N, C-alpha and C positions, 0 to 999 in steps of 0.2 A: 521890241518885240515887233514894232514895226518892220523891221528888217524879216524877222522871223516869218511875219505873213506875207511880205512879198515874195519870201524864197518859196515859200508853199505853191505860190502861183506860177512863178518861174519854173518850178521844177514840174509843171503840170499835174500834180496832185489836186490842184482846184482851178477851177475857171476864172475865178475873181476874187479880189480880197474880201469881198462881201460874202461868198461863199466860205471862207476860212473863219471870218466873225461868227458867222450864222451855226457853222460847225462846232465852234467852239463855246458857244453859248449853249447850245444843246448840250454838248458834254457837263457842262458846268450846272445846267438845271437838272440833269440826269444825277449827278453827283450830289447836289444838295437833296434830291429826293430821297436817294440813298441812306444819306446821313441821316435825315428826318425821320424816315422809317426805322432806323436801326435805334435812333435815340427813344422814339415813342414806343418802340415794340421791346427791346431787349434791355435798355438801360432804365426806362422807367420801370418795368416789370422787376428788374433786379433791386432797383431802390426800393419799390413799394414791398417787395418781401424781406429787404432788410429792415425796414420801418416796422414791418409787422412781427418778426422776430429778431431783434438786434443781438441775439446771443450767437447768431450764425457770421456775425461780423468777424473778418480777418484783417486784423491792421498790419501796416508796412512792418512795425517793429516784431508782429507776431511771425511774419515770412521771412525777415531776416534771423530770427531767433532759430527757426527750424532749420534755416539753410546752415547756420552756423553749427547746428546738432550735425546734420549730415556730412558737413565737411569736416568737422571732428572725427567723427565715425569712418571716414575715408569712402563715404559713398557719393 
């Protein structure tokens, strides 16, 4: 990783190794925030919906069975 940082500086893409690290940390923080937002928004909402109505749950076995039927039917 250290060599990759030095290469970014050598290529002129960044002025210093510190700038590379700073940019990498910003990207990491942004990614973490996106994942957190997704988890709290979509994943938590989907979980809450399934807890509220467990009849809507589709298991992996259900999906495999449906795919097997479609495959047998040639679709």
